[in-house]
All heavy atoms as TSV, in Angstrom:
chain	resi	resn	atom	element	x	y	z
A	1	MET	N	N	0.586	97.079	157.341
A	1	MET	CA	C	1.917	97.124	157.894
A	1	MET	C	C	2.723	98.256	157.265
A	1	MET	O	O	3.584	98.823	157.906
A	1	MET	CB	C	2.607	95.785	157.697
A	1	MET	CG	C	3.898	95.650	158.463
A	1	MET	SD	S	3.849	95.889	160.246
A	1	MET	CE	C	2.782	94.604	160.786
A	2	LEU	N	N	2.444	98.532	156.022
A	2	LEU	CA	C	3.179	99.613	155.356
A	2	LEU	C	C	2.960	100.946	156.057
A	2	LEU	O	O	3.902	101.725	156.238
A	2	LEU	CB	C	2.756	99.714	153.883
A	2	LEU	CG	C	3.130	98.528	153.007
A	2	LEU	CD1	C	2.517	98.678	151.624
A	2	LEU	CD2	C	4.617	98.358	152.920
A	3	THR	N	N	1.730	101.203	156.470
A	3	THR	CA	C	1.425	102.459	157.156
A	3	THR	C	C	2.122	102.509	158.510
A	3	THR	O	O	2.689	103.539	158.878
A	3	THR	CB	C	-0.093	102.613	157.334
A	3	THR	OG1	O	-0.716	102.543	156.056
A	3	THR	CG2	C	-0.438	103.933	157.992
A	4	LEU	N	N	2.093	101.425	159.261
A	4	LEU	CA	C	2.758	101.386	160.562
A	4	LEU	C	C	4.255	101.606	160.398
A	4	LEU	O	O	4.862	102.386	161.141
A	4	LEU	CB	C	2.499	100.054	161.253
A	4	LEU	CG	C	3.155	99.864	162.619
A	4	LEU	CD1	C	2.683	100.934	163.603
A	4	LEU	CD2	C	2.873	98.473	163.154
A	5	ASN	N	N	4.855	100.944	159.437
A	5	ASN	CA	C	6.286	101.103	159.199
A	5	ASN	C	C	6.613	102.557	158.855
A	5	ASN	O	O	7.597	103.118	159.344
A	5	ASN	CB	C	6.757	100.176	158.085
A	5	ASN	CG	C	8.249	100.233	157.896
A	5	ASN	OD1	O	9.013	100.109	158.842
A	5	ASN	ND2	N	8.675	100.435	156.677
A	6	LYS	N	N	5.793	103.161	158.034
A	6	LYS	CA	C	6.015	104.560	157.645
A	6	LYS	C	C	5.904	105.494	158.845
A	6	LYS	O	O	6.708	106.408	159.019
A	6	LYS	CB	C	5.009	104.959	156.566
A	6	LYS	CG	C	5.235	106.330	156.001
A	6	LYS	CD	C	4.250	106.631	154.890
A	6	LYS	CE	C	4.468	108.015	154.339
A	6	LYS	NZ	N	3.521	108.325	153.256
A	7	GLU	N	N	4.910	105.262	159.701
A	7	GLU	CA	C	4.725	106.101	160.889
A	7	GLU	C	C	5.894	105.983	161.863
A	7	GLU	O	O	6.271	106.942	162.517
A	7	GLU	CB	C	3.425	105.727	161.612
A	7	GLU	CG	C	2.182	106.218	160.937
A	7	GLU	CD	C	2.068	107.734	160.953
A	7	GLU	OE1	O	2.370	108.352	161.992
A	7	GLU	OE2	O	1.682	108.291	159.917
A	8	LEU	N	N	6.469	104.807	161.962
A	8	LEU	CA	C	7.543	104.556	162.933
A	8	LEU	C	C	8.938	104.844	162.388
A	8	LEU	O	O	9.908	104.838	163.140
A	8	LEU	CB	C	7.474	103.109	163.409
A	8	LEU	CG	C	6.224	102.716	164.188
A	8	LEU	CD1	C	6.212	101.224	164.445
A	8	LEU	CD2	C	6.128	103.495	165.489
A	9	ALA	N	N	9.053	105.082	161.108
A	9	ALA	CA	C	10.358	105.218	160.459
A	9	ALA	C	C	11.257	106.255	161.125
A	9	ALA	O	O	12.446	106.009	161.329
A	9	ALA	CB	C	10.176	105.557	158.988
A	10	ASP	N	N	10.730	107.400	161.486
A	10	ASP	CA	C	11.552	108.453	162.092
A	10	ASP	C	C	11.947	108.154	163.530
A	10	ASP	O	O	12.836	108.806	164.072
A	10	ASP	CB	C	10.816	109.792	162.028
A	10	ASP	CG	C	10.685	110.298	160.601
A	10	ASP	OD1	O	11.509	109.903	159.747
A	10	ASP	OD2	O	9.756	111.088	160.345
A	11	SER	N	N	11.315	107.166	164.145
A	11	SER	CA	C	11.635	106.825	165.534
A	11	SER	C	C	12.718	105.759	165.637
A	11	SER	O	O	13.152	105.417	166.737
A	11	SER	CB	C	10.373	106.339	166.260
A	11	SER	OG	O	9.984	105.069	165.766
A	12	GLY	N	N	13.117	105.189	164.492
A	12	GLY	CA	C	14.131	104.138	164.512
A	12	GLY	C	C	13.551	102.748	164.666
A	12	GLY	O	O	14.281	101.767	164.701
A	13	VAL	N	N	12.226	102.653	164.757
A	13	VAL	CA	C	11.562	101.354	164.880
A	13	VAL	C	C	11.186	100.870	163.491
A	13	VAL	O	O	10.662	101.623	162.677
A	13	VAL	CB	C	10.298	101.462	165.764
A	13	VAL	CG1	C	9.552	100.145	165.796
A	13	VAL	CG2	C	10.674	101.903	167.169
A	14	PHE	N	N	11.445	99.602	163.222
A	14	PHE	CA	C	11.117	99.000	161.940
A	14	PHE	C	C	10.024	97.965	162.154
A	14	PHE	O	O	10.158	97.072	162.976
A	14	PHE	CB	C	12.353	98.334	161.337
A	14	PHE	CG	C	12.096	97.625	160.045
A	14	PHE	CD1	C	11.841	98.331	158.886
A	14	PHE	CD2	C	12.115	96.244	159.983
A	14	PHE	CE1	C	11.600	97.685	157.686
A	14	PHE	CE2	C	11.887	95.578	158.790
A	14	PHE	CZ	C	11.629	96.319	157.644
A	15	ALA	N	N	8.921	98.085	161.430
A	15	ALA	CA	C	7.820	97.130	161.515
A	15	ALA	C	C	7.674	96.446	160.166
A	15	ALA	O	O	7.654	97.108	159.131
A	15	ALA	CB	C	6.530	97.846	161.891
A	16	ALA	N	N	7.589	95.132	160.178
A	16	ALA	CA	C	7.448	94.388	158.931
A	16	ALA	C	C	6.531	93.196	159.145
A	16	ALA	O	O	6.288	92.769	160.275
A	16	ALA	CB	C	8.813	93.910	158.444
A	17	HIS	N	N	6.045	92.669	158.027
A	17	HIS	CA	C	5.138	91.524	158.054
A	17	HIS	C	C	5.592	90.527	156.998
A	17	HIS	O	O	5.898	90.908	155.867
A	17	HIS	CB	C	3.710	91.984	157.744
A	17	HIS	CG	C	2.757	90.852	157.539
A	17	HIS	ND1	N	2.277	90.108	158.573
A	17	HIS	CD2	C	2.209	90.344	156.419
A	17	HIS	CE1	C	1.461	89.187	158.098
A	17	HIS	NE2	N	1.408	89.305	156.783
A	18	ILE	N	N	5.609	89.250	157.378
A	18	ILE	CA	C	5.911	88.193	156.422
A	18	ILE	C	C	4.690	87.291	156.335
A	18	ILE	O	O	4.277	86.689	157.331
A	18	ILE	CB	C	7.139	87.364	156.844
A	18	ILE	CG1	C	8.374	88.248	156.909
A	18	ILE	CG2	C	7.346	86.199	155.883
A	18	ILE	CD1	C	9.615	87.547	157.401
A	19	ALA	N	N	4.089	87.219	155.165
A	19	ALA	CA	C	2.987	86.292	154.915
A	19	ALA	C	C	3.609	84.969	154.485
A	19	ALA	O	O	4.349	84.916	153.503
A	19	ALA	CB	C	2.070	86.833	153.828
A	20	ILE	N	N	3.335	83.923	155.228
A	20	ILE	CA	C	3.918	82.613	154.938
A	20	ILE	C	C	2.854	81.777	154.241
A	20	ILE	O	O	1.847	81.407	154.849
A	20	ILE	CB	C	4.430	81.941	156.224
A	20	ILE	CG1	C	5.504	82.823	156.850
A	20	ILE	CG2	C	4.958	80.541	155.923
A	20	ILE	CD1	C	5.994	82.350	158.190
A	21	ASN	N	N	3.078	81.502	152.974
A	21	ASN	CA	C	2.105	80.844	152.123
A	21	ASN	C	C	2.422	79.358	151.944
A	21	ASN	O	O	2.319	78.819	150.845
A	21	ASN	CB	C	2.066	81.566	150.764
A	21	ASN	CG	C	0.849	81.217	149.964
A	21	ASN	OD1	O	-0.150	80.783	150.502
A	21	ASN	ND2	N	0.938	81.396	148.656
A	22	VAL	N	N	2.854	78.712	153.013
A	22	VAL	CA	C	3.193	77.283	152.976
A	22	VAL	C	C	2.825	76.663	154.320
A	22	VAL	O	O	2.603	77.374	155.312
A	22	VAL	CB	C	4.699	77.044	152.720
A	22	VAL	CG1	C	5.134	77.592	151.381
A	22	VAL	CG2	C	5.549	77.610	153.828
A	23	TRP	N	N	2.805	75.349	154.357
A	23	TRP	CA	C	2.662	74.616	155.612
A	23	TRP	C	C	4.055	74.504	156.214
A	23	TRP	O	O	4.995	74.098	155.539
A	23	TRP	CB	C	2.101	73.220	155.347
A	23	TRP	CG	C	1.788	72.465	156.587
A	23	TRP	CD1	C	2.641	71.695	157.307
A	23	TRP	CD2	C	0.544	72.426	157.251
A	23	TRP	NE1	N	2.012	71.169	158.389
A	23	TRP	CE2	C	0.700	71.605	158.379
A	23	TRP	CE3	C	-0.699	73.000	157.012
A	23	TRP	CZ2	C	-0.336	71.341	159.266
A	23	TRP	CZ3	C	-1.715	72.725	157.889
A	23	TRP	CH2	C	-1.541	71.908	159.003
A	24	ILE	N	N	4.199	74.876	157.460
A	24	ILE	CA	C	5.517	74.827	158.102
A	24	ILE	C	C	5.701	73.472	158.767
A	24	ILE	O	O	4.910	73.078	159.630
A	24	ILE	CB	C	5.683	75.957	159.134
A	24	ILE	CG1	C	5.501	77.307	158.447
A	24	ILE	CG2	C	7.049	75.874	159.812
A	24	ILE	CD1	C	5.449	78.487	159.403
A	25	GLY	N	N	6.748	72.772	158.372
A	25	GLY	CA	C	7.044	71.461	158.928
A	25	GLY	C	C	6.394	70.349	158.124
A	25	GLY	O	O	5.905	70.541	157.019
A	26	GLU	N	N	6.393	69.172	158.719
A	26	GLU	CA	C	5.842	67.987	158.056
A	26	GLU	C	C	4.411	67.748	158.493
A	26	GLU	O	O	3.952	68.321	159.474
A	26	GLU	CB	C	6.706	66.767	158.406
A	26	GLU	CG	C	8.143	66.881	157.931
A	26	GLU	CD	C	8.974	65.685	158.343
A	26	GLU	OE1	O	8.418	64.702	158.859
A	26	GLU	OE2	O	10.201	65.734	158.144
A	27	GLY	N	N	3.731	66.888	157.765
A	27	GLY	CA	C	2.400	66.462	158.177
A	27	GLY	C	C	1.269	67.354	157.707
A	27	GLY	O	O	0.161	67.267	158.212
A	28	GLY	N	N	1.531	68.180	156.736
A	28	GLY	CA	C	0.487	69.057	156.212
A	28	GLY	C	C	-0.450	68.313	155.278
A	28	GLY	O	O	-0.215	67.170	154.907
A	29	PRO	N	N	-1.515	68.978	154.883
A	29	PRO	CA	C	-2.459	68.360	153.950
A	29	PRO	C	C	-1.788	68.049	152.612
A	29	PRO	O	O	-0.893	68.768	152.170
A	29	PRO	CB	C	-3.526	69.447	153.765
A	29	PRO	CG	C	-3.377	70.361	154.943
A	29	PRO	CD	C	-1.936	70.297	155.326
A	30	ALA	N	N	-2.263	67.010	151.963
A	30	ALA	CA	C	-1.711	66.609	150.664
A	30	ALA	C	C	-1.881	67.742	149.654
A	30	ALA	O	O	-2.912	68.405	149.604
A	30	ALA	CB	C	-2.415	65.356	150.170
A	31	GLY	N	N	-0.832	67.970	148.882
A	31	GLY	CA	C	-0.884	68.983	147.836
A	31	GLY	C	C	-0.560	70.391	148.289
A	31	GLY	O	O	-0.496	71.302	147.477
A	32	ILE	N	N	-0.359	70.599	149.578
A	32	ILE	CA	C	-0.023	71.923	150.107
A	32	ILE	C	C	1.500	72.034	150.180
A	32	ILE	O	O	2.170	71.161	150.730
A	32	ILE	CB	C	-0.627	72.144	151.518
A	32	ILE	CG1	C	-2.153	71.987	151.477
A	32	ILE	CG2	C	-0.220	73.483	152.083
A	32	ILE	CD1	C	-2.867	73.003	150.612
A	33	PRO	N	N	2.082	73.106	149.633
A	33	PRO	CA	C	3.536	73.273	149.703
A	33	PRO	C	C	4.010	73.345	151.160
A	33	PRO	O	O	3.290	73.855	152.026
A	33	PRO	CB	C	3.801	74.599	149.000
A	33	PRO	CG	C	2.546	74.965	148.304
A	33	PRO	CD	C	1.435	74.213	148.947
A	34	THR	N	N	5.206	72.844	151.418
A	34	THR	CA	C	5.765	72.865	152.764
A	34	THR	C	C	7.133	73.546	152.770
A	34	THR	O	O	7.795	73.657	151.744
A	34	THR	CB	C	5.920	71.439	153.333
A	34	THR	OG1	O	6.836	70.722	152.508
A	34	THR	CG2	C	4.589	70.713	153.376
A	35	ALA	N	N	7.530	73.990	153.941
A	35	ALA	CA	C	8.859	74.559	154.151
A	35	ALA	C	C	9.260	74.300	155.594
A	35	ALA	O	O	8.409	74.139	156.468
A	35	ALA	CB	C	8.871	76.053	153.861
A	36	THR	N	N	10.539	74.273	155.837
A	36	THR	CA	C	11.042	74.096	157.199
A	36	THR	C	C	11.295	75.473	157.811
A	36	THR	O	O	11.482	76.458	157.088
A	36	THR	CB	C	12.361	73.307	157.197
A	36	THR	OG1	O	13.352	74.085	156.520
A	36	THR	CG2	C	12.201	71.952	156.520
A	37	PRO	N	N	11.331	75.545	159.127
A	37	PRO	CA	C	11.684	76.813	159.758
A	37	PRO	C	C	13.047	77.329	159.285
A	37	PRO	O	O	13.238	78.538	159.143
A	37	PRO	CB	C	11.706	76.474	161.249
A	37	PRO	CG	C	10.769	75.330	161.377
A	37	PRO	CD	C	10.944	74.536	160.113
A	38	GLU	N	N	13.965	76.400	159.008
A	38	GLU	CA	C	15.295	76.786	158.548
A	38	GLU	C	C	15.261	77.455	157.175
A	38	GLU	O	O	16.125	78.271	156.857
A	38	GLU	CB	C	16.220	75.563	158.513
A	38	GLU	CG	C	16.568	75.008	159.871
A	38	GLU	CD	C	15.475	74.108	160.459
A	38	GLU	OE1	O	14.476	73.790	159.763
A	38	GLU	OE2	O	15.598	73.733	161.625
A	39	GLN	N	N	14.265	77.135	156.371
A	39	GLN	CA	C	14.119	77.770	155.067
A	39	GLN	C	C	13.507	79.166	155.186
A	39	GLN	O	O	13.779	80.036	154.376
A	39	GLN	CB	C	13.236	76.914	154.145
A	39	GLN	CG	C	13.879	75.615	153.736
A	39	GLN	CD	C	12.903	74.720	153.003
A	39	GLN	OE1	O	11.829	74.404	153.505
A	39	GLN	NE2	N	13.287	74.321	151.798
A	40	ILE	N	N	12.668	79.365	156.181
A	40	ILE	CA	C	11.963	80.633	156.362
A	40	ILE	C	C	12.802	81.642	157.147
A	40	ILE	O	O	12.764	82.843	156.869
A	40	ILE	CB	C	10.618	80.390	157.069
A	40	ILE	CG1	C	9.751	79.452	156.212
A	40	ILE	CG2	C	9.889	81.694	157.349
A	40	ILE	CD1	C	8.538	78.919	156.935
A	41	ALA	N	N	13.572	81.184	158.102
A	41	ALA	CA	C	14.325	82.057	159.006
A	41	ALA	C	C	15.209	83.088	158.305
A	41	ALA	O	O	15.248	84.248	158.741
A	41	ALA	CB	C	15.157	81.226	159.972
A	42	PRO	N	N	15.898	82.751	157.233
A	42	PRO	CA	C	16.753	83.754	156.582
A	42	PRO	C	C	15.988	84.986	156.103
A	42	PRO	O	O	16.541	86.090	156.075
A	42	PRO	CB	C	17.379	83.007	155.407
A	42	PRO	CG	C	17.367	81.583	155.824
A	42	PRO	CD	C	16.107	81.428	156.630
A	43	LEU	N	N	14.734	84.817	155.767
A	43	LEU	CA	C	13.935	85.957	155.332
A	43	LEU	C	C	13.731	86.946	156.479
A	43	LEU	O	O	13.817	88.154	156.298
A	43	LEU	CB	C	12.587	85.492	154.786
A	43	LEU	CG	C	11.687	86.550	154.188
A	43	LEU	CD1	C	12.393	87.356	153.115
A	43	LEU	CD2	C	10.442	85.899	153.630
A	44	TYR	N	N	13.492	86.430	157.676
A	44	TYR	CA	C	13.373	87.304	158.850
A	44	TYR	C	C	14.682	88.055	159.089
A	44	TYR	O	O	14.677	89.245	159.393
A	44	TYR	CB	C	12.996	86.493	160.096
A	44	TYR	CG	C	11.540	86.143	160.160
A	44	TYR	CD1	C	11.056	84.970	159.600
A	44	TYR	CD2	C	10.636	87.003	160.770
A	44	TYR	CE1	C	9.714	84.653	159.649
A	44	TYR	CE2	C	9.295	86.693	160.829
A	44	TYR	CZ	C	8.840	85.516	160.265
A	44	TYR	OH	O	7.509	85.213	160.316
A	45	TRP	N	N	15.793	87.358	158.964
A	45	TRP	CA	C	17.090	87.998	159.175
A	45	TRP	C	C	17.344	89.070	158.123
A	45	TRP	O	O	17.827	90.148	158.434
A	45	TRP	CB	C	18.206	86.960	159.174
A	45	TRP	CG	C	19.519	87.555	159.551
A	45	TRP	CD1	C	20.591	87.755	158.743
A	45	TRP	CD2	C	19.893	88.069	160.828
A	45	TRP	NE1	N	21.608	88.352	159.436
A	45	TRP	CE2	C	21.203	88.560	160.724
A	45	TRP	CE3	C	19.239	88.159	162.052
A	45	TRP	CZ2	C	21.871	89.136	161.791
A	45	TRP	CZ3	C	19.904	88.726	163.118
A	45	TRP	CH2	C	21.209	89.205	162.977
A	46	GLU	N	N	16.995	88.755	156.871
A	46	GLU	CA	C	17.164	89.718	155.788
A	46	GLU	C	C	16.364	90.996	156.055
A	46	GLU	O	O	16.869	92.107	155.862
A	46	GLU	CB	C	16.706	89.084	154.476
A	46	GLU	CG	C	16.751	90.021	153.284
A	46	GLU	CD	C	16.117	89.398	152.051
A	46	GLU	OE1	O	16.287	88.181	151.849
A	46	GLU	OE2	O	15.450	90.125	151.308
A	47	LEU	N	N	15.124	90.849	156.516
A	47	LEU	CA	C	14.314	92.029	156.836
A	47	LEU	C	C	14.914	92.812	157.995
A	47	LEU	O	O	14.953	94.037	157.978
A	47	LEU	CB	C	12.885	91.620	157.177
A	47	LEU	CG	C	12.019	91.187	156.019
A	47	LEU	CD1	C	10.653	90.744	156.518
A	47	LEU	CD2	C	11.864	92.301	155.004
A	48	HIS	N	N	15.378	92.107	159.002
A	48	HIS	CA	C	15.980	92.752	160.172
A	48	HIS	C	C	17.230	93.544	159.793
A	48	HIS	O	O	17.397	94.689	160.211
A	48	HIS	CB	C	16.318	91.704	161.222
A	48	HIS	CG	C	17.155	92.212	162.343
A	48	HIS	ND1	N	16.658	93.047	163.309
A	48	HIS	CD2	C	18.459	92.026	162.625
A	48	HIS	CE1	C	17.634	93.351	164.156
A	48	HIS	NE2	N	18.740	92.733	163.764
A	49	GLU	N	N	18.080	92.935	159.006
A	49	GLU	CA	C	19.332	93.581	158.623
A	49	GLU	C	C	19.133	94.697	157.592
A	49	GLU	O	O	19.740	95.751	157.698
A	49	GLU	CB	C	20.302	92.543	158.061
A	49	GLU	CG	C	20.883	91.622	159.105
A	49	GLU	CD	C	21.879	92.314	159.988
A	49	GLU	OE1	O	22.831	92.921	159.481
A	49	GLU	OE2	O	21.685	92.260	161.217
A	50	GLY	N	N	18.303	94.438	156.584
A	50	GLY	CA	C	18.167	95.381	155.484
A	50	GLY	C	C	17.204	96.523	155.746
A	50	GLY	O	O	17.426	97.649	155.314
A	51	ARG	N	N	16.116	96.242	156.448
A	51	ARG	CA	C	15.080	97.245	156.742
A	51	ARG	C	C	14.641	97.992	155.494
A	51	ARG	O	O	14.432	99.201	155.514
A	51	ARG	CB	C	15.568	98.220	157.814
A	51	ARG	CG	C	15.815	97.532	159.124
A	51	ARG	CD	C	16.287	98.485	160.190
A	51	ARG	NE	N	16.379	97.778	161.451
A	51	ARG	CZ	C	15.827	98.187	162.573
A	51	ARG	NH1	N	15.168	99.308	162.623
A	51	ARG	NH2	N	15.945	97.489	163.669
A	52	GLU	N	N	14.517	97.276	154.400
A	52	GLU	CA	C	14.135	97.887	153.138
A	52	GLU	C	C	12.693	97.604	152.746
A	52	GLU	O	O	12.054	98.423	152.118
A	52	GLU	CB	C	15.071	97.415	152.012
A	52	GLU	CG	C	16.494	97.854	152.219
A	52	GLU	CD	C	17.437	97.234	151.222
A	52	GLU	OE1	O	16.984	96.469	150.342
A	52	GLU	OE2	O	18.644	97.498	151.320
A	53	ARG	N	N	12.199	96.423	153.090
A	53	ARG	CA	C	10.830	96.030	152.722
A	53	ARG	C	C	10.003	95.830	153.985
A	53	ARG	O	O	10.488	95.244	154.954
A	53	ARG	CB	C	10.849	94.722	151.934
A	53	ARG	CG	C	11.657	94.827	150.661
A	53	ARG	CD	C	11.633	93.532	149.885
A	53	ARG	NE	N	12.415	92.499	150.602
A	53	ARG	CZ	C	12.428	91.227	150.268
A	53	ARG	NH1	N	11.714	90.804	149.255
A	53	ARG	NH2	N	13.164	90.367	150.939
A	54	ALA	N	N	8.772	96.299	153.962
A	54	ALA	CA	C	7.908	96.149	155.128
A	54	ALA	C	C	6.942	94.973	154.987
A	54	ALA	O	O	6.378	94.526	155.985
A	54	ALA	CB	C	7.115	97.426	155.371
A	55	GLU	N	N	6.755	94.478	153.782
A	55	GLU	CA	C	5.894	93.327	153.571
A	55	GLU	C	C	6.541	92.374	152.572
A	55	GLU	O	O	7.027	92.807	151.534
A	55	GLU	CB	C	4.520	93.754	153.033
A	55	GLU	CG	C	3.693	94.481	154.048
A	55	GLU	CD	C	2.292	94.774	153.548
A	55	GLU	OE1	O	2.068	94.823	152.334
A	55	GLU	OE2	O	1.427	94.949	154.400
A	56	VAL	N	N	6.518	91.082	152.917
A	56	VAL	CA	C	7.122	90.059	152.075
A	56	VAL	C	C	6.222	88.823	152.119
A	56	VAL	O	O	5.645	88.517	153.155
A	56	VAL	CB	C	8.532	89.687	152.586
A	56	VAL	CG1	C	9.137	88.578	151.768
A	56	VAL	CG2	C	9.435	90.893	152.607
A	57	VAL	N	N	6.137	88.117	150.995
A	57	VAL	CA	C	5.414	86.849	150.943
A	57	VAL	C	C	6.428	85.739	150.744
A	57	VAL	O	O	7.264	85.803	149.845
A	57	VAL	CB	C	4.385	86.844	149.789
A	57	VAL	CG1	C	3.699	85.484	149.701
A	57	VAL	CG2	C	3.352	87.948	149.980
A	58	PHE	N	N	6.353	84.722	151.590
A	58	PHE	CA	C	7.219	83.542	151.454
A	58	PHE	C	C	6.413	82.450	150.788
A	58	PHE	O	O	5.398	81.998	151.300
A	58	PHE	CB	C	7.717	83.065	152.817
A	58	PHE	CG	C	8.583	81.825	152.716
A	58	PHE	CD1	C	9.945	81.936	152.528
A	58	PHE	CD2	C	8.020	80.566	152.777
A	58	PHE	CE1	C	10.741	80.798	152.409
A	58	PHE	CE2	C	8.798	79.432	152.661
A	58	PHE	CZ	C	10.162	79.555	152.478
A	59	ASN	N	N	6.859	82.034	149.617
A	59	ASN	CA	C	6.271	80.908	148.898
A	59	ASN	C	C	7.323	79.822	148.752
A	59	ASN	O	O	8.492	80.112	148.575
A	59	ASN	CB	C	5.826	81.328	147.490
A	59	ASN	CG	C	4.670	82.288	147.536
A	59	ASN	OD1	O	3.621	81.994	148.098
A	59	ASN	ND2	N	4.851	83.457	146.960
A	60	ALA	N	N	6.884	78.577	148.788
A	60	ALA	CA	C	7.819	77.451	148.642
A	60	ALA	C	C	8.292	77.329	147.217
A	60	ALA	O	O	7.707	77.762	146.297
A	60	ALA	CB	C	7.167	76.143	149.075
């Protein structure tokens, strides 16, 4: 994703990737961290607004 973001930078297009390292919602396997969509969504907004990082990992 870093290469794609770099290639598109001069065109005004921002490409980013968020690796989500949790089970989203309820009902996941025992011992696996969970998060709600409401907890993850702000990270997408932060990337959209800031356009500073092209890759981010979300951990619970």
